[in-house]
C-alpha positions as a Python dict, from the first residue, in 0.01 Angstrom:
ca = {
    (1, 'M'): (0, 0, 0),
    (2, 'N'): (281, 233, 95),
    (3, 'R'): (471, 142, -224),
    (4, 'L'): (160, 210, -432),
    (5, 'L'): (93, 552, -256),
    (6, 'S'): (462, 645, -302),
    (7, 'S'): (467, 548, -670),
    (8, 'T'): (138, 738, -722),
    (9, 'K'): (292, 1048, -561),
    (10, 'I'): (598, 1025, -781),
    (11, 'S'): (397, 983, -1097),
    (12, 'L'): (172, 1278, -997),
    (13, 'S'): (483, 1501, -942),
    (14, 'I'): (607, 1405, -1275),
    (15, 'I'): (279, 1482, -1445),
    (16, 'L'): (256, 1830, -1260),
    (17, 'L'): (614, 1906, -1360),
    (18, 'F'): (550, 1823, -1716),
    (19, 'V'): (229, 2038, -1724),
    (20, 'S'): (394, 2333, -1558),
    (21, 'G'): (685, 2311, -1803),
    (22, 'A'): (438, 2288, -2098),
    (23, 'Q'): (254, 2599, -1969),
    (24, 'L'): (574, 2788, -1928),
    (25, 'Y'): (686, 2691, -2271),
    (26, 'A'): (354, 2800, -2416),
    (27, 'Q'): (393, 3140, -2252),
    (28, 'D'): (743, 3193, -2393),
    (29, 'D'): (673, 3025, -2738),
    (30, 'M'): (630, 3371, -2888),
    (31, 'T'): (787, 3476, -3225),
    (32, 'A'): (871, 3833, -3308),
    (33, 'D'): (564, 3854, -3535),
    (34, 'K'): (333, 3727, -3272),
    (35, 'I'): (459, 3978, -3014),
    (36, 'I'): (419, 4271, -3247),
    (37, 'Q'): (73, 4160, -3352),
    (38, 'T'): (-39, 4124, -2982),
    (39, 'M'): (111, 4449, -2886),
    (40, 'T'): (-52, 4630, -3177),
    (41, 'E'): (-390, 4490, -3085),
    (42, 'T'): (-345, 4594, -2716),
    (43, 'M'): (-244, 4942, -2813),
    (44, 'N'): (-511, 4997, -3075),
    (45, 'P'): (-854, 4902, -2937),
    (46, 'E'): (-1152, 4909, -3175),
    (47, 'Q'): (-1266, 5255, -3063),
    (48, 'S'): (-1171, 5517, -2791),
    (49, 'K'): (-1255, 5856, -2660),
    (50, 'G'): (-1036, 6058, -2427),
    (51, 'K'): (-877, 6371, -2314),
    (52, 'M'): (-505, 6440, -2301),
    (53, 'K'): (-258, 6704, -2177),
    (54, 'M'): (67, 6761, -2376),
    (55, 'I'): (360, 6957, -2234),
    (56, 'I'): (639, 7058, -2468),
    (57, 'M'): (968, 7145, -2310),
    (58, 'T'): (1172, 7363, -2551),
    (59, 'T'): (1562, 7390, -2575),
    (60, 'S'): (1536, 7719, -2376),
    (61, 'G'): (1352, 7545, -2091),
    (62, 'Q'): (1016, 7696, -2149),
    (63, 'E'): (704, 7497, -2132),
    (64, 'R'): (411, 7493, -2379),
    (65, 'T'): (90, 7308, -2268),
    (66, 'F'): (-196, 7186, -2482),
    (67, 'V'): (-515, 7011, -2380),
    (68, 'Y'): (-724, 6825, -2642),
    (69, 'E'): (-976, 6561, -2694),
    (70, 'T'): (-900, 6252, -2891),
    (71, 'F'): (-1125, 6006, -3082),
    (72, 'S'): (-1016, 5689, -3252),
    (73, 'K'): (-1188, 5416, -3464),
    (74, 'N'): (-1115, 5106, -3657),
    (75, 'K'): (-818, 5025, -3427),
    (76, 'G'): (-646, 5360, -3495),
    (77, 'E'): (-697, 5373, -3866),
    (78, 'K'): (-914, 5683, -3808),
    (79, 'S'): (-820, 5944, -3548),
    (80, 'L'): (-934, 6300, -3462),
    (81, 'I'): (-781, 6562, -3227),
    (82, 'K'): (-970, 6860, -3113),
    (83, 'Y'): (-789, 7129, -2913),
    (84, 'L'): (-943, 7278, -2597),
    (85, 'K'): (-646, 7481, -2470),
    (86, 'P'): (-467, 7721, -2508),
    (87, 'R'): (-713, 7990, -2645),
    (88, 'R'): (-504, 8055, -2962),
    (89, 'V'): (-569, 7694, -3092),
    (90, 'K'): (-909, 7614, -2928),
    (91, 'D'): (-1140, 7433, -3171),
    (92, 'Q'): (-848, 7365, -3408),
    (93, 'A'): (-877, 7001, -3522),
    (94, 'I'): (-644, 6734, -3677),
    (95, 'L'): (-801, 6450, -3873),
    (96, 'M'): (-574, 6146, -3968),
    (97, 'L'): (-709, 5875, -4184),
    (98, 'N'): (-549, 5555, -4339),
    (99, 'N'): (-302, 5542, -4045),
    (100, 'A'): (-194, 5901, -4084),
    (101, 'N'): (-124, 5881, -4452),
    (102, 'D'): (-400, 6136, -4508),
    (103, 'I'): (-406, 6434, -4276),
    (104, 'W'): (-631, 6744, -4270),
    (105, 'I'): (-613, 7045, -4031),
    (106, 'Y'): (-918, 7268, -3950),
    (107, 'F'): (-842, 7640, -3852),
    (108, 'P'): (-1138, 7785, -3666),
    (109, 'R'): (-1037, 8149, -3729),
    (110, 'T'): (-1053, 8119, -4110),
    (111, 'K'): (-1306, 7825, -4099),
    (112, 'R'): (-1090, 7640, -4348),
    (113, 'V'): (-968, 7293, -4381),
    (114, 'R'): (-630, 7221, -4532),
    (115, 'K'): (-502, 6887, -4652),
    (116, 'L'): (-137, 6832, -4579),
    (117, 'A'): (107, 6682, -4828),
    (118, 'S'): (168, 6304, -4812),
    (119, 'H'): (520, 6351, -4644),
    (120, 'A'): (366, 6561, -4371),
    (121, 'K'): (317, 6267, -4143),
    (122, 'K'): (693, 6306, -4060),
    (123, 'Q'): (635, 6661, -3935),
    (124, 'K'): (612, 6763, -3570),
    (125, 'V'): (260, 6805, -3418),
    (126, 'E'): (235, 7165, -3272),
    (127, 'G'): (612, 7173, -3260),
    (128, 'S'): (624, 6877, -3019),
    (129, 'D'): (862, 6582, -3039),
    (130, 'F'): (578, 6359, -3170),
    (131, 'S'): (525, 6339, -3537),
    (132, 'Y'): (186, 6280, -3701),
    (133, 'E'): (326, 5928, -3777),
    (134, 'D'): (406, 5873, -3413),
    (135, 'M'): (49, 5959, -3311),
    (136, 'G'): (-158, 5812, -3583),
    (137, 'A'): (-2, 5495, -3745),
    (138, 'S'): (-171, 5197, -3595),
    (139, 'N'): (-27, 4905, -3803),
    (140, 'E'): (311, 5060, -3898),
    (141, 'F'): (512, 4821, -3681),
    (142, 'I'): (353, 4527, -3866),
    (143, 'D'): (340, 4665, -4217),
    (144, 'E'): (654, 4872, -4241),
    (145, 'Y'): (913, 4671, -4051),
    (146, 'D'): (1078, 4332, -4013),
    (147, 'A'): (1103, 4226, -3651),
    (148, 'V'): (1371, 4026, -3468),
    (149, 'L'): (1336, 3895, -3113),
    (150, 'H'): (1637, 3936, -2880),
    (151, 'N'): (1692, 3812, -2521),
    (152, 'D'): (1462, 3936, -2257),
    (153, 'E'): (1557, 4244, -2061),
    (154, 'K'): (1415, 4434, -1759),
    (155, 'K'): (1265, 4788, -1804),
    (156, 'Q'): (1094, 4967, -1524),
    (157, 'K'): (1140, 4646, -1316),
    (158, 'K'): (936, 4452, -1568),
    (159, 'V'): (1064, 4151, -1770),
    (160, 'C'): (1025, 4254, -2133),
    (161, 'Y'): (1062, 4112, -2480),
    (162, 'K'): (1330, 4314, -2660),
    (163, 'M'): (1239, 4362, -3013),
    (164, 'E'): (1451, 4513, -3303),
    (165, 'L'): (1249, 4643, -3605),
    (166, 'T'): (1420, 4716, -3934),
    (167, 'R'): (1247, 4924, -4206),
    (168, 'K'): (1153, 4721, -4508),
    (169, 'P'): (1331, 4826, -4825),
    (170, 'E'): (1001, 4932, -4993),
    (171, 'S'): (878, 5116, -4681),
    (172, 'S'): (853, 5497, -4653),
    (173, 'A'): (837, 5495, -4275),
    (174, 'S'): (1027, 5769, -4102),
    (175, 'Y'): (1269, 5557, -3900),
    (176, 'S'): (1531, 5324, -4036),
    (177, 'K'): (1524, 5116, -3711),
    (178, 'I'): (1320, 5084, -3392),
    (179, 'V'): (1416, 4905, -3083),
    (180, 'M'): (1138, 4833, -2819),
    (181, 'W'): (1091, 4668, -2494),
    (182, 'V'): (737, 4508, -2452),
    (183, 'D'): (614, 4411, -2115),
    (184, 'K'): (560, 4030, -2115),
    (185, 'E'): (267, 4058, -1884),
    (186, 'T'): (57, 4341, -2046),
    (187, 'F'): (208, 4345, -2393),
    (188, 'V'): (247, 4724, -2356),
    (189, 'P'): (577, 4878, -2489),
    (190, 'L'): (760, 5038, -2200),
    (191, 'V'): (1046, 5186, -2399),
    (192, 'I'): (1077, 5253, -2773),
    (193, 'D'): (1401, 5379, -2930),
    (194, 'Y'): (1375, 5547, -3279),
    (195, 'F'): (1671, 5578, -3512),
    (196, 'H'): (1731, 5837, -3781),
    (197, 'T'): (1561, 5786, -4121),
    (198, 'D'): (1901, 5788, -4301),
    (199, 'D'): (2125, 5628, -4038),
    (200, 'P'): (2028, 5313, -3834),
    (201, 'K'): (2310, 5385, -3590),
    (202, 'L'): (2197, 5752, -3511),
    (203, 'W'): (1962, 5746, -3197),
    (204, 'E'): (1702, 6006, -3268),
    (205, 'K'): (1425, 5978, -3001),
    (206, 'Q'): (1313, 5768, -2706),
    (207, 'L'): (962, 5720, -2589),
    (208, 'I'): (902, 5607, -2222),
    (209, 'L'): (553, 5472, -2137),
    (210, 'S'): (442, 5441, -1780),
    (211, 'N'): (160, 5419, -1521),
    (212, 'I'): (-11, 5131, -1687),
    (213, 'Q'): (-377, 5102, -1577),
    (214, 'L'): (-646, 4847, -1662),
    (215, 'I'): (-933, 5050, -1813),
    (216, 'D'): (-1234, 4872, -1962),
    (217, 'D'): (-1033, 4556, -1965),
    (218, 'I'): (-760, 4713, -2174),
    (219, 'Y'): (-405, 4780, -2043),
    (220, 'T'): (-348, 5159, -2100),
    (221, 'P'): (-29, 5350, -2046),
    (222, 'M'): (-141, 5682, -1890),
    (223, 'N'): (190, 5875, -1935),
    (224, 'F'): (418, 5915, -2229),
    (225, 'V'): (740, 6108, -2258),
    (226, 'M'): (925, 6146, -2592),
    (227, 'Y'): (1285, 6254, -2556),
    (228, 'N'): (1447, 6405, -2871),
    (229, 'K'): (1812, 6305, -2848),
    (230, 'L'): (1925, 6530, -3138),
    (231, 'D'): (1738, 6853, -3046),
    (232, 'N'): (1763, 6803, -2669),
    (233, 'T'): (1402, 6866, -2619),
    (234, 'Q'): (1114, 6654, -2467),
    (235, 'T'): (742, 6624, -2481),
    (236, 'S'): (510, 6462, -2222),
    (237, 'M'): (158, 6342, -2259),
    (238, 'E'): (-84, 6251, -1996),
    (239, 'I'): (-424, 6076, -2045),
    (240, 'T'): (-654, 6249, -1814),
    (241, 'E'): (-977, 6079, -1936),
    (242, 'V'): (-1038, 5771, -2155),
    (243, 'T'): (-1301, 5524, -2231),
    (244, 'Y'): (-1324, 5231, -2484),
    (245, 'Q'): (-1685, 5167, -2449),
    (246, 'V'): (-1800, 5409, -2713),
    (247, 'N'): (-1969, 5392, -3052),
    (248, 'L'): (-1834, 5683, -3254),
    (249, 'P'): (-2018, 5773, -3578),
    (250, 'D'): (-1831, 5763, -3906),
    (251, 'D'): (-1923, 6121, -3988),
    (252, 'L'): (-1712, 6238, -3686),
    (253, 'F'): (-1407, 6156, -3896),
    (254, 'T'): (-1484, 6386, -4188),
    (255, 'E'): (-1429, 6752, -4276),
    (256, 'M'): (-1767, 6843, -4142),
    (257, 'G'): (-1701, 6633, -3821),
    (258, 'M'): (-1384, 6830, -3752),
    (259, 'Q'): (-1580, 7159, -3742),
    (260, 'K'): (-1855, 7053, -3493),
}
């Protein structure tokens, strides 16, 4: 009886060890493409509505603060920004469609809408360290880059997948190379390094994401800081309000919707 019981315990231990090992392997059996896909889905929910504060720190040490509403649909393919503060840009709006390949700006003083040229997605938004491409391209990491997975590293005390993305030869993306660290638990990128469009060795910008909160069952970084390594400037953004349980009308993402 004791031998049988002992044998049963050993067998059960082996089974549990095997199952635990299989589960651990399943968690880590992630390719570069799977990680990028999961991260993109996490960072681009179907729809969202929120309010954000942006603070630009210039080379002279001065701060410029903007407050605006944000609307997003089709997993980031359509996005709209409406400025609330300061007064000089109040009611100004930026509409980005087709993952920021098509951009329009509405100027309330003249009541005119201007379409930007196709290369404008590489320009700075209101003189910040974020380009239109940084703020509006939802599937860029998947469509424009080839990804390679490196050894795990820790960032912000979190174990992360370290990913290196190299721009595809046919791509017109702004950055020649991107290195990112993706939290293995939430699949939120915690650090993203951007390298110059003409030189993959020239470190241009670094984005730090923090204060990850679970909102409407979606992991959401509430704070972003973009450091421009070449200009010695930085821009911080804070999400002050956000919800994903919305049903935004399609006509919001039109020239008429920008002006409402």
